N, C-alpha and C positions, 0 to 999 in steps of 0.2 A: 371523375373519368379513368374507367380499366385501361392498366397499362399490359398490354401484351409483348413477349419478348418474342418473334421466333426462330430457330435458328437454322443455318443451312438457309438462306430463304432464295438464293439464286437459283434452287432448285427444281426440279418435275414438279410437285403436286404440295410443296412447299408456296412456290409462287405462284402459284390460283387458289390455294387457300388466300394468302395477304392480297389479291384483286378481291374475294369475294368479301375480305373484313375491312376494305376501305369506303364500301357501303356501308358498315356500321357507327350507326351513332353512340359515343360516347365511349367510342374503343381508342385510343395512344398508343399506335404502333411503332416496334424499334424493329430491325432485323440486322441481321447478323451471318457474313461468311468468309470462310478463306478464297474462294474463288476455282479450288479445286479442280470439283467436278460443276461447278456454276457458271454463269455467265454475267461480267459487267454486264449486258444490254438488259439483261431480264430485268438488273435493278434499276434500269432507266428505266424502259418501257412501264414497268410496275409506278416509277416516279412523276409516267405524267397522264399514269391515274390517281391520283390522291397525296396524298403529304401521311409522312415518316421516316421514321427516323434510323438511319444505317451507315453499319458501322464494319469496314472488316478486320475480323478479327479472327483467328485463328483458336481454335475451343484448346489448341494442348499450348497455351500456353496459358496457363494457370493461372500466375497469378497478378496480369490483363484479369480473366477472366472474373476473377473472388473478386478487385476491383470492379471491372462494368457491373455485378450484377447485385455487389455492395451500397453502389452507386445511387443506382437507378429503380430501386422500390417495383420490382412487376409484381403484378396479382398471378400472370399465367406466364407458362411459358411453352413452347408448344416447340420441342427440338425434333426435325429432322435431320440435322448434319448427321454422316456414313459418312459409308463407305458402299458399296450394292451390288455389286456385278462379285455373282454368286460366283466363277470360273476366276477370277482375281484372288479372290476371299482363297480358293483351295491352292493355288498358285505363289501366296504371299499369307498365310495367315498371320504371322504378326502384329504386321502392317494394318491390319481388319479388327486384331483386338485393343492395338493401340489404340486406334481410331476411333470406332464404332462402341470401344470396351470401356475402358481406362479413361477417357476427355469423358466421356457421357458418367462414366462414376465421380469424376472431378466435380461436373457441371452440381450433378442433384446433389452432391453434399456446398457446394455453392449456397443452391438455390434453397435445400432445407437449413440452414444457417441465417439465412439472411430472411425469413419469414418468409417466402412464397407461398402460395396455399398449394395452387395448381402445377401442376405440371406432367403435360400431355404428348405421351413418344412415341412417335412414329416406329411400331415396329413391321412384321412381315409375317405371313405365313408360313414362311420356312421353317419355322420354328417347332410346327408341326411333325414337322419331314416326311420320312416315304410313308403314306398310310395306308392303307390296302384295302381298309374293311368298311369304318364308317365315316357315309358319309350320308346329307352334307356334316360338317366339321365342326363340331361345338367348340366354344372356349374351354369347355373341361377333358376335349379330347386331350389322351396325353401326352405331352412335347416330348417330342425327341431327335432332333436338326441334323441334317447328314453331312450340312458345309460347315464352316468356320465365319462366315457371315453370317446362319442360322444361328450358329450357337451364341453371336456378340452379341445377336439381340436381342436374346434367352437371356443371359445374363443379368441385364440392363432389366428386364420386368422383376427378375429377382430382385435386386438390389434395387428398385422402386417399393419396391411390396415389402422387403426387408425395411426398409429405412423410413416406411407410413405407419412398421407398426411402433418405431420406438418415437417420433413423432407424432400426436396425433393431430397436428395441427397441418401438415403438409400429407395433401390429393392430390392423385394419377389415375390419368385414365391411358390404358394401351388400348393402343389401337392395331388391330393385325390385318394388315392391308392383304388382298389376295392381287385379283392384276390387273394394274391401274394401267388406263388406254387414256387414250381421246385426244384432245386439246379443248382451249377452251372456244365461245362459237362467234366472239367478236377478229379470233387470228391472232390474239395480240403471247399469243404461249403454247408452250406447246411442251414437247419429249423431245430432246435433244441427247443420245447419251453417243459418246467415240470409244468402243465399238457398239455396236450399239447392240440389243441380244432380246431386246423383246418384239414375240410376234408380230404386232399391231405394224407400230411404224417399220419393221423391218421387212413388214405386206407391200405396206406404200413408196417403199420409195425399189421396190423391184416394176409396184405398181406405173409409176412413174417414170423408168427406167435407168434408175440413179444403180443399181442391181442388174443383173441376170436374169439371174432364176433366185425361188426359192426355194428352201430345203424340207422338205416334211422327214422329221426321221423316227420311224416305224410308226408302221398299218395295221402291227395286229396286239393290238394295246384291248382291252376287255370291253367294250364301247362301244358305240352305236353302229361305229362306222371306222375304226380300228382305230384311229387317232388319240392325241390322247385330248383329254377335256380340261376348260380352264371356266372359272369366276373371272373375267372382265368387266369392271366400275368404272363407270367414263369418270375421268380427273375431279371434273365440278360435280361432281357428286359423292368423292370422295369429300375435296375438299366442304359441302356443307354435313357431313358427319361430321367433322375437327368443329367445326362452330356449335353445332348440336351437344358437342359433350365438353365441350367449352362453358355453355348453360346446364347441360346435366351441374357441374362437378361445382360453378356458383351457386345453386339453388338449392347444396347441401347434403347432396349425396355421397352417398361413399362411392371412394376406392375404385376400381373396375376396370376388365379388360372384356375389349369389343372387337367382335368378327366387321372385315368390312366388303362386303361383298352384295352379291343381290340374290344369292343362294338359288343358283345354277347357274349352267355353264355351256359354251360351245365349243365344238373341237375343232382343231385345228384346220381341219379340211375346210367347217362349215366358218371357217374366220377366213380363210384363201377364198374361197367361194364370193362373198360377198363383194370381198375386195377388188374381184374382176370384174362383179356388176356394177358397183357405182365408178369406178373407173373405165369402164368400158374395154377394159383390156386384158385380153386371153394369154396372160405372160406365163411366163414356165414356170411348171414344177415340178422336183426333182425328190424322187423315192431315196434315202439314205438308210442306213441299218440306227437302232436304235440309239439311244445318251445314255450313260448309268444312270443314274437315279429320278431319271421319270416318271411320276405315279401316272395311271392311270388317267386320273381322277381326283380333279383339286377343287368344290366348291366348300364357298361359303355356308352354316348355317345363320343368317342373318338375325335372325325371334331378339337376342336380348336390346341387339341396340336398338330395334323397333319399337323395343314395348319398353325402354325404359327412358331415351331420349325422346324426342318431336322427330327427330330425323325419317322423312321422306324420300324416298330413293324418288329421280323427277327423269331421269337419262337413259334409265333399262331396256336399249335399245344398240341392238349390233349393228344398224345400217350405221347411222348416229356415231356412234363412237368409232368408225373404221368412216366416219369422210368426216370430221373433224379433224384425223389424226393425216389423214389424207390432202384435207385445204393446209393445214399447217406443215406440215415435208416436202409441197409443194413453191412455202416458203425461203426454203433453205439452199445455201447456196450446195 
């Protein structure tokens, strides 16, 4: 039986992966989280769906992490645990480098020294920075992150690549997420950040009357309607992508980096229009000045993950993404 460890398992994307892994035969799942941003309620919900081992553990406790990794002898580690709010990283960069980079370095060291073969890393399109020309964005596009969050993730990518060069038995899969959205179809899990910074859950809050209005920051971008375009991927499709990358590495394939998106995008105005339609609420939309650092377009070139793994997107539908997000938001107080 394969032993898989998931760090940050009480978080948004990790919890959806756990839910899907619980359906897979011959996998023993262990989960750790410190509940700084994840929720105990999420773990309790997952425990109603299947059996897994849970340990409350902070990755900054290096000696305990070392002992935990040494004792459990995992086959695969999937590393989600991180701070992820870009604006916070601008205000407190040291904390982001400590939590995202330093803690990850120790985890990678423990995994490499204890014979763990496969390490899957939750990275981000933020490593690319402000892309002006190349669309869609390839994995070979130059990386130039413009904030500490993106840089904290890119540092780990480089460390994984360097470690795999000296430890030939240590393999990695790096998944660069674009805009993850939506919720599971049984409405048991979904996105819940405080403060919320992502467009689709924010628009869902407005549609439900939890917020008075939504703001569009700039309408003079070089796009079809003047608002920014992003590649939105349903969180369940992203969970499946992780499973297929596990399978890819277990089959003996080489370490690699994969963009995770659909290869096309929707504008801010299109997202707002879709949420208005499904909620039947013509809510207030305000126009504000541009925010610094918002690229016109961010779209993934996903050809590599489609070609090298067996991942096939199933939920590439803006209406579906928005409707699952809206249903989930309606469950939250």
